[in-house]
Structures are given as structure tokens and as C-alpha cells.
MILUMDO-799873 format. One record per residue (C-alpha): residue number from 1; x, y, z. Coordinates in nm, 2 decimals, padded with zeros to 4 digits. Layout:
BEGIN
pos:u:v:w
NUM:X:Y:Z
...
This chain:
BEGIN
pos:u:v:w
1:00.00:00.00:00.00
2:00.12:00.35:-00.09
3:-00.02:00.66:00.07
4:00.13:01.00:-00.01
5:00.20:01.22:00.30
6:-00.03:01.50:00.17
7:-00.33:01.26:00.13
8:-00.60:01.27:00.39
9:-00.78:00.95:00.50
10:-01.07:00.98:00.75
11:-01.07:00.71:01.02
12:-01.28:00.42:00.91
13:-01.17:00.42:00.54
14:-01.09:00.06:00.42
15:-00.82:00.00:00.17
16:-00.73:-00.32:00.00
17:-00.39:-00.46:-00.09
18:-00.16:-00.26:-00.31
19:-00.39:00.05:-00.31
20:-00.21:00.37:-00.41
21:-00.33:00.71:-00.28
22:-00.15:01.00:-00.45
23:-00.09:01.36:-00.35
24:-00.37:01.57:-00.21
25:-00.64:01.30:-00.23
26:-00.92:01.28:00.02
27:-01.08:00.95:00.12
28:-01.39:00.95:00.34
29:-01.47:00.74:00.65
30:-01.73:00.51:00.47
31:-01.52:00.44:00.16
32:-01.40:00.10:00.06
33:-01.13:00.08:-00.20
34:-01.04:-00.26:-00.36
35:-00.70:-00.41:-00.41
36:-00.48:-00.25:-00.68
37:-00.68:00.06:-00.72
38:-00.49:00.39:-00.77
39:-00.59:00.74:-00.70
40:-00.34:00.95:-00.90
41:-00.37:01.29:-00.73
42:-00.63:01.55:-00.61
43:-00.91:01.29:-00.61
44:-01.20:01.30:-00.37
45:-01.38:00.98:-00.28
46:-01.65:01.02:-00.01
47:-01.99:00.90:00.11
48:-02.09:00.54:00.12
49:-01.87:00.45:-00.18
50:-01.72:00.12:-00.28
51:-01.45:00.09:-00.55
52:-01.35:-00.25:-00.67
53:-01.01:-00.38:-00.78
54:-00.76:-00.22:-01.02
55:-00.94:00.10:-01.09
56:-00.74:00.41:-01.18
57:-00.88:00.75:-01.09
58:-00.72:01.07:-01.23
59:-00.69:01.42:-01.09
60:-00.99:01.62:-00.98
61:-01.24:01.33:-01.01
62:-01.51:01.35:-00.74
63:-01.69:01.03:-00.64
64:-01.96:00.97:-00.39
65:-02.09:01.32:-00.31
66:-02.47:01.37:-00.25
67:-02.70:01.43:-00.54
68:-02.81:01.79:-00.61
69:-03.16:01.65:-00.67
70:-03.40:01.85:-00.46
71:-03.57:01.52:-00.35
72:-03.26:01.41:-00.18
73:-03.30:01.45:00.20
74:-02.97:01.32:00.33
75:-03.05:00.94:00.34
76:-02.76:00.70:00.34
77:-02.75:00.61:-00.03
78:-02.45:00.45:-00.20
79:-02.22:00.45:-00.50
80:-02.08:00.12:-00.61
81:-01.81:00.10:-00.88
82:-01.67:-00.23:-01.02
83:-01.32:-00.33:-01.13
84:-01.07:-00.21:-01.38
85:-01.24:00.12:-01.46
86:-01.05:00.41:-01.61
87:-01.19:00.73:-01.46
88:-01.03:01.04:-01.61
89:-00.98:01.40:-01.50
90:-01.28:01.58:-01.35
91:-01.53:01.30:-01.37
92:-01.82:01.32:-01.12
93:-02.03:01.04:-00.99
94:-02.30:01.08:-00.72
95:-02.46:00.85:-00.47
96:-02.82:00.74:-00.52
97:-03.14:00.88:-00.35
98:-03.42:00.74:-00.15
99:-03.66:00.84:-00.43
100:-03.52:00.54:-00.63
101:-03.30:00.24:-00.56
102:-03.09:00.43:-00.31
103:-02.77:00.35:-00.51
104:-02.58:00.44:-00.82
105:-02.41:00.13:-00.98
106:-02.12:00.12:-01.22
107:-01.99:-00.20:-01.37
108:-01.63:-00.29:-01.48
109:-01.39:-00.22:-01.76
110:-01.54:00.12:-01.84
111:-01.38:00.43:-01.97
112:-01.51:00.77:-01.83
113:-01.33:01.04:-02.02
114:-01.26:01.39:-01.88
115:-01.56:01.58:-01.74
116:-01.81:01.31:-01.79
117:-02.09:01.27:-01.53
118:-02.29:00.99:-01.38
119:-02.58:01.13:-01.18
120:-02.78:00.98:-00.89
121:-02.95:00.64:-00.92
122:-02.79:00.56:-01.26
123:-02.70:00.20:-01.36
124:-02.40:00.17:-01.59
125:-02.30:-00.17:-01.73
126:-01.96:-00.29:-01.83
127:-01.73:-00.21:-02.13
128:-01.90:00.13:-02.16
129:-01.73:00.45:-02.29
130:-01.84:00.80:-02.20
131:-01.64:01.04:-02.41
132:-01.54:01.39:-02.29
133:-01.82:01.58:-02.10
134:-02.09:01.32:-02.18
135:-02.36:01.36:-01.91
136:-02.60:01.11:-01.76
137:-02.90:01.26:-01.58
138:-03.06:01.08:-01.28
139:-03.22:00.73:-01.31
140:-03.05:00.66:-01.65
141:-02.97:00.29:-01.74
142:-02.68:00.22:-01.97
143:-02.64:-00.14:-02.08
144:-02.31:-00.32:-02.16
145:-02.09:-00.22:-02.46
146:-02.24:00.13:-02.51
147:-02.05:00.42:-02.65
148:-02.17:00.78:-02.57
149:-02.01:01.06:-02.77
150:-01.86:01.37:-02.63
151:-02.08:01.66:-02.51
152:-02.39:01.43:-02.53
153:-02.66:01.44:-02.27
154:-02.90:01.16:-02.16
155:-03.23:01.27:-02.01
156:-03.36:01.14:-01.68
157:-03.51:00.78:-01.69
158:-03.38:00.70:-02.04
159:-03.25:00.35:-02.11
160:-02.97:00.29:-02.37
161:-02.96:-00.07:-02.50
162:-02.66:-00.29:-02.54
163:-02.41:-00.23:-02.82
164:-02.56:00.11:-02.90
165:-02.36:00.41:-03.00
166:-02.46:00.77:-02.95
167:-02.29:01.04:-03.16
168:-02.13:01.35:-03.01
169:-02.34:01.66:-02.93
170:-02.66:01.46:-02.91
171:-02.95:01.52:-02.68
172:-03.12:01.19:-02.60
173:-03.47:01.21:-02.45
174:-03.61:00.87:-02.56
175:-03.49:00.52:-02.50
176:-03.22:00.40:-02.74
177:-03.28:00.05:-02.86
178:-03.01:-00.22:-02.85
179:-02.76:-00.23:-03.14
180:-02.86:00.12:-03.25
181:-02.67:00.41:-03.40
182:-02.82:00.74:-03.29
183:-02.71:01.10:-03.34
184:-02.83:01.45:-03.42
185:-02.91:01.76:-03.23
186:-03.22:01.58:-03.10
187:-03.14:01.21:-03.11
188:-03.26:01.03:-03.42
189:-03.21:00.67:-03.52
190:-02.97:00.61:-03.80
191:-03.00:00.23:-03.81
192:-02.78:-00.05:-03.68
193:-02.44:00.02:-03.52
194:-02.28:-00.18:-03.80
195:-01.92:-00.08:-03.73
196:-01.95:-00.16:-03.36
197:-02.11:-00.50:-03.42
198:-01.85:-00.60:-03.68
199:-01.56:-00.49:-03.45
200:-01.71:-00.70:-03.17
201:-01.72:-01.01:-03.38
202:-02.09:-01.04:-03.45
203:-02.16:-01.30:-03.71
204:-02.27:-01.17:-04.05
205:-02.59:-01.38:-04.05
206:-02.68:-01.23:-03.71
207:-02.62:-00.88:-03.83
208:-02.85:-00.95:-04.13
209:-03.12:-01.08:-03.89
210:-03.09:-00.77:-03.67
211:-03.10:-00.55:-03.98
212:-03.42:-00.72:-04.10
213:-03.57:-00.68:-03.75
214:-03.49:-00.30:-03.75
215:-03.66:-00.26:-04.09
216:-03.97:-00.44:-03.96
217:-03.98:-00.24:-03.64
218:-03.89:00.11:-03.74
219:-03.94:00.15:-04.12
220:-04.28:00.28:-04.23
221:-04.30:00.04:-04.52
222:-04.64:-00.01:-04.69
223:-04.68:-00.35:-04.53
224:-04.65:-00.23:-04.17
225:-04.73:00.15:-04.17
226:-05.07:00.09:-04.01
227:-04.93:-00.15:-03.74
228:-04.85:00.01:-03.41
229:-04.49:-00.02:-03.29
230:-04.59:-00.24:-02.99
231:-04.78:-00.47:-03.22
232:-04.48:-00.51:-03.45
233:-04.26:-00.58:-03.15
234:-04.50:-00.85:-03.02
235:-04.51:-01.01:-03.36
236:-04.13:-01.00:-03.39
237:-04.08:-01.15:-03.04
238:-04.33:-01.44:-03.12
239:-04.18:-01.54:-03.45
240:-03.81:-01.50:-03.39
241:-03.59:-01.77:-03.24
242:-03.28:-01.55:-03.21
243:-03.20:-01.42:-02.86
244:-03.07:-01.08:-02.98
245:-03.39:-01.02:-03.18
246:-03.61:-01.12:-02.89
247:-03.41:-00.89:-02.66
248:-03.47:-00.60:-02.91
249:-03.84:-00.67:-02.92
250:-03.86:-00.69:-02.54
251:-03.68:-00.36:-02.51
252:-03.93:-00.19:-02.73
253:-04.22:-00.35:-02.54
254:-04.09:-00.23:-02.20
255:-04.02:00.13:-02.29
256:-04.18:00.40:-02.07
257:-04.03:00.71:-02.25
258:-04.08:00.59:-02.61
259:-03.81:00.47:-02.84
260:-03.58:00.69:-03.05
261:-03.71:00.68:-03.41
262:-03.59:00.76:-03.76
263:-03.62:01.13:-03.83
264:-03.90:01.08:-04.08
265:-04.11:00.90:-03.82
266:-04.11:01.19:-03.57
């Protein structure tokens, strides 16, 4: 274990094996830091915050402070972060609130670039990238393998499905379906995240099946223009034997904010 003499640890903080606390860091009394995690310098970790193993936290990141949400009344909410995350300069992550699950949860192997923000009660999966100054409002759910472009903002209670990509400078106020490519001043659907799916080794036949499913769900073709989206999703879920297609249909059927659509459909 390595603790710089200028760092301040409150009594009660728990540190695992080989943790490194750099210059001018502050670690609160209710913080647990897992083995191999490194706080580079000028990092604040406070509140009921748990960091897993082998994370690296860069200068001026702030983890575990209370939410600015006016509904927060000082309850003992938590922030839980998994393993091997790369949390860059100026990143902020808040604890949860009693108005929701009481916790903010972040998975493993994520990259949070400079200035990105994870608000209260968010759930972030694993292998996620938030580019510079990407912002998650409260109660947002981000599935595994999602990329969010720089200066993009995700509205409260929005869900982003697995393997989706959101372009930079995009305001997202509807759910983003799995495997989607979304961008624009107000988020619009561009189709499948073909580049991402190919890079992650998706089979060509599976990509074709997903492309066909997207056409059926979201294109206003003459054969389905009078069929509501939920009816299309139910039909797709019944007839498909492919897990990814069923997951796509289920996502659409369980949306509460509506699903991001092609521009012509809005």
C-alpha cells in the first residue's frame, strides 16, 4: 500500500492490498477501495462509496458526493463501482437517492473520459465508454458495450440498450434500442451500429437478422405502416428464435419514454 503524506484519509476508510493514494487525495470514512486501485492525485472519494479492484482515478475526479436532486434528503445512499475502470480527469459520480433504488451502480472495464458525469441512481453496465463531457442525468440505465459521444446528454429515466452508439453533441430524451446508431441535435435513429457490431465479432448472419428486425420495427413500409410499434414488437418476439432479436423486441415493449425513431417518423 502507498499513501502520499499529503493525502487525507478519514478514520474508518478501508483500503485493499496494493492500493495507491496519491498527493492531495481525500478518502472518506465510509469508503471501501479494492486491491490494486490507484488514485493518481487530487481525487475526492467520499460518502458510502465502494470501489472494486484495479481502478485508476485521475486528478480532480469526485466520487460519492450527495446528489443535487431536490428530492434528496440526506439518506444513506451509496455509490458502487466495479473493477478495472479508467476514470479520467474531472469525472463526477453521485450516490443514489431514497426516491429510487438508493444506489448508483457502475460496472467494470469502463472508460469515463474527462468531465463526464454519472448522476444519482444511474445504472451503468460494463465495457461502456463515456467520451469527454458526456452527461447522464438521474435514473439513467446504460447497458453493456455502449459508447456515448462527447458533449452528449442523456435525459432522466432514459435507457440505452446494449451495443448502441450515440454520436457527439446529441441530446437523448427517448430510449435508445439495442444495437442502434443514434445521433443528431435531437437524437434520431440512423440504423444499426454496424461498425461496432463488426468490431465485436458479430456473425454476418446475425447482423442480417438484426437489420431485418430493424426494418420491420422502425421503417414505415407499406406492409406495416398501419401497425403500431408495440404490435410489431410483439409479432417479432413471437416469430423470432434469435435471442438478440427477442431482446430488441422486449426492449421496445418495455419502454416508458418511447423509443428513439428515424427522423421521418417523428
